[in-house]
N, C-alpha and C positions, 0 to 999 in steps of 0.2 A: 504493500500500500504506500502510495506517495504521501509525503508530509502534507498535512492539512493546514492551510493558511486562512486567516480571516480576510485577507485582501483578495476577495474573489474576482472583483472586476479587473484588477491589475493582471491577474493570471489569465483571465479571459482574453485580454487584449494581446497577450504574448503568444497566443495560439496562432499558428500560421493560417493564412487564408486557404484552407483546403476543405474538402468534404468531410464533415464531422458527423458522428453519430453519438447521440447522448441518451443515456438511460436515466430517468428521473423517478426515484421511489418516494412517493408522497407520504408525509406524516402530518399529524394535526398541527404541531408547532414548528417542526423543522423537517426538511426533506434532504435526501442525498441525491447527488447527480454524479454521473461518470461520463467522461468525454473520451471517445475513441477516435483515432485518426483513420486514414484510409487503409492503413496496414493492420488495423485492429489493435494497435498499441494504446495503452491508457496514457492520455495526456494530462488529465486532471481529475481528481476526485475531491468533492467538496460538499460541505453541508451548507444549506441555504434556508433562511426563514420562510415559512409557508405564508407569505404575505405578498400582496400585489407589488408593493414597493421593492422588496428584496428580489422577487422573481424578475421584475423589469430591469433592475440594475445589473443582475448577473447575465441574463440571457439576452438583454438588449445590447450587451457589449460583444457578443459572440457573432461570428458570421452565420449566414443562413445554414441551418443544420437540420438533421432529422432527429426528432426528439420523441422517445417512447416513454409512456407512463401508464400505470395501471388505472383502471376505472375505480372510482371511489368518491367520497364526499366532496373532495376539492377538485377532482378532475374536470368537471364542466367549466368552471371559471378559469382555471389555469390553462386548459387547452385553448380556450378562446383567446386568452391573453398572449400565449405563445404564438398563436397564428397571427395575431395582430402585429407581433414583433417580426414577422416574416419567416418563421420557421415552419418546417413540415412536421406536423404533429400526428402521432399515432397513439390512440388510446387503446390499450390492450384489454381484452376480455379476461378478467382475473379467473373466471371459472374454467377457461380453456388452457391457461398457461400453468400447467402442473409443475413445470420445471422450476417455477418460483414458489407457488403455493405449497407444494409438498416437498420442498428441498429440506434435507436433513441439516444443512448448514445455512440457516436463514438469518440474515440481518439486513438492515437497510442498505449498507454499502454493497454487499454481495448482490442483493436484489437489483440495485441500479446497474451493476456490471452486467448481470444476466439480461436485463431489458435492452441494454445497449448492444450486446453481442448478437442477440436474436434479431433485433431491428436492423442491424448491419447486414446480416446474412439474408434474411427473407422476412419482411414485415408481415406477410400473410400468416406466418406461424404464430403471430400474436392475436389473430382473429380480431382485427380492428373494429372498434365500436365508434359510431358516429353520435356525438352529443347533439341535443337539440339547441336551438338558438336561445339567446338571453331572454327575449320576449316570451317565447313559448315556455321556457322554464319558469319565468315569473308568473305567468297565467296558471301553469300547472300547480304551482305552490299553493294557490288558493284551494284547489281541489284536495291537495295533500293535507292542508291544514284542517279542512272539513273532515277528512277521513280520520285524522288524529282525534278530533272531538267526538266522533262517533264511537271510536274505540274506547275513549275515556268514559263516555256515557254508559257503554255496555258494561265496563268494569264496575262502575258505581252501582248500576242497577243490580248486577249479580251480587254485589256486596250487601245491598239492602235486603234483597230477598233471602240471601243465605242467613243473615243475622236474624231475620224474622222467623225463619224456619227453626233455627237453633233454639229459639225461645218458645217453640211450640205454637207459633201463630203464623199467619200468612198475610201478605199484602193483598189488597183487593185486585182481582184480575183486571189487567188493563194493558194497553199498548205501551211500549217503552217510551214513545214520544209524549205520552200524556201522564207519565209518572211524576206526581208532585205531592206536597205535604198533605193535600186533601185525601189522598189515597190511604193515609195512615189513620183516618178517623176511627176505624173499627178496631184498632189495636189497643192493647192495654196502655195505661198512662205512662208506665215506665219505658215501654218500647217506643211510644210516640216521642217521648222526650229525647231518647237516644237517636232516633232516625230522622227527626225533623230537619236538622241542618243538612244531613246527607240528601234527603229528598229535595230540599230547596236547591242544593247544588246541581242535582240532576235536572231540575226544571230550568235553571239558569243555562246549563250547557245546551239543553234543547232549544232555547231561544237563540243562542249563538249559532247553532246549526241552521236554524231557519234563516238567519241573516246571511249565512254563507250560501244557502240555496238561492236566495234572491240575487246575491252578487254574481253567482255562477250563471244564472239565467240571463241577467243583464249583459254579462260579458259575451255570452253566446250570441245574443241578438245584435250587439253592436260591432263585434269583431270577427265572428266566425259564422257567416251565413251558411256554410256547408253543413252545419249542425241540422238544419231543416231537412237536408237530403237524407241523412242517416235516421232521423226520427220518423221517417215514413214507415219503418218497421215497428209494428206494435210490440212493445216490450223493451224498446230502446228509447230512453228518455234523454233529457239534456245532459245529465251527468255522464252517462255511458258514452254518448256521442261526442261530447267535448273532450273527455278523457282520451278517447280513441284518436281524435284529431291531433291533440297536443302531444301524445306519446309517440305517434308515428311521424308527425310534423309534415313530412314530405311524402305524398303517395307515390311519387315516381321512383322512390328508392327501391321499390319491388317491381321486378319485371312481370310477375304474375300475381294475381290476387291470392291464389292459393298459398303463396309463400308466407303470407301474414300469419297463418295458423302456426307454422313452425317457429316464426320469429317470436311469437307470444308464448311459446312453450306448451301449446295445446296439441301438439303432434307427438305420437309415440316415438320414443327413442329407438335407436337401431344398434344392434351388436351382432353383426354377422361375421362368422369365422368358419371357413370350410363349409360343411353341410349344416352347421348349426346356425339358426337364426331365431332365437327365442322371442316370444311376444313380450314387449316391455311397456311400462307405464309411460305417460306423457313426460316430456323432458322437464317441464316447469321452468324453462329458461325465459328470459325476457322480463317484462314488467309484471310483478305479482298482483298489484292492485287492479290494473286493467283486466288481467285474466280473471280475477274475482268478479269484477263487474260483468264481464261477458258471461260467466257461468250463471250469475243472477238473472241476466237477461234470458238465457236459455231456459232456466227454471220457469220463468214467467211464460215463455212461448209454449212450453210443454205442459204447463199447469192448467188448472180448471178455467182460468180467465184468458188463456191464450186464444187468439182467433184462428180460424181455419186458414192455413197457408201451406206452401210446399215444405217449408222448413219444419213446421209442426208435424205434418204427415210423415216426413222422413224420419224425424226423431222418434215419434211414437212407434213406427214400424221397427226401428232399431231396438227400442226398449222391449218390444214383444218377443224378441228372440230368446228372452228368458235369461236364466242364470242369476246367481246371487247378487251380482253387481251390474245387471243389465240396465237398470234405470240410471245408475251413476254414469256408466259408459255413454249412454244415450245423451245425457245432459252435457258431458264434456265434448262429445262429438258435435252436438248441436251448437255449442259455444264456438267450436272451431269453424263450422260452416257460417255462423253468424259473423265472425270476424272477416271471413272471406267476402261475404255479401256486403258488409259495410264498406270494405275497401273498393269493391267493384262499383258501388253506388257513388262513392266519393270521386273515383276517377272518371266514370262515364257521365255522371250527372243525370242518369236515367230516372224516370218515374217508376217507382217500385210497384210491381204487380204481384200480390201475394200468391196467386195460383197460376203463375206464368207457365211453369213446367207441366203442371197437370193439364192445362188447356192444350198445350202443344201435343201431349200424348193422346188426349181425346180426339183432337183434330186429325192426327195421324191414323188412329184406328178407324175413324169415320171415313177417311179417304180410301 
């Protein structure tokens, strides 16, 4: 290891104007970077603060380079900053790069070296990830914040109900959205006194969630007219449609609509070796929150309130094949088809016909 100096910018200026490859291992407070020359020799190893100012000072002094970093909390804004400084930025998919994640000799300095060496040989080995833009990330944060409140409310509600049951009583049957101090009127005075602040907090959180719902609806109407295209499908509301648009951001990044299912982790994994090719579960790669929303949409489509459409007919027929997990498989498969259909409507701008395929089959038989 080369001696580490605090004068990072001076060392950066001393590097000759050649093609450099840099591995950057991001940390919450400090990050390590490793600079390789064209021959693969280490020219500089250095720690840098994980701040916009420090990153700009260090990498702004370097010639245009190829910089590889792992995806993480700081990777969106740092990748945008490095691109603005003129560098070629590669964001590595951490789940794919086992050479780093499962290394027996793992520390920040060695991880930076590994990123640099792999990026120098073949960037595709890092399975590059494309981050969304700053505006899309900011808009998506509103949806993420709402999801955080929903999770918090669920935890509070479960706590209140569990405490009541442990005391031999039960809260009045009600929807989670309507749980407030009035629902504790039938409880004993001791339990009411204990749960009153907790139920008041639940009611307060529910009000904040309603505020987010209004903001999300307004955002969709003012900035994302494509939401109306996706909401043509009954079971897809503003939340699902807007999350889908912001997560994918650019519909043209997929050559085929069917690729979206695999991108969101709704496609079964594959492990083929020789004559063996076992059936596997879905990969669960991609964005977990969007995947959850799509599954919820599929549950509505296949549920008692879903309207008659090609997607519902296909899903119910799949569920009829039986098996202990037949219904679960049908819901996940319907969610995958829903993602494909949403992307197709987004790209084509077509008017959605719920029974398009069924009518085509009827017309073909009649002919």
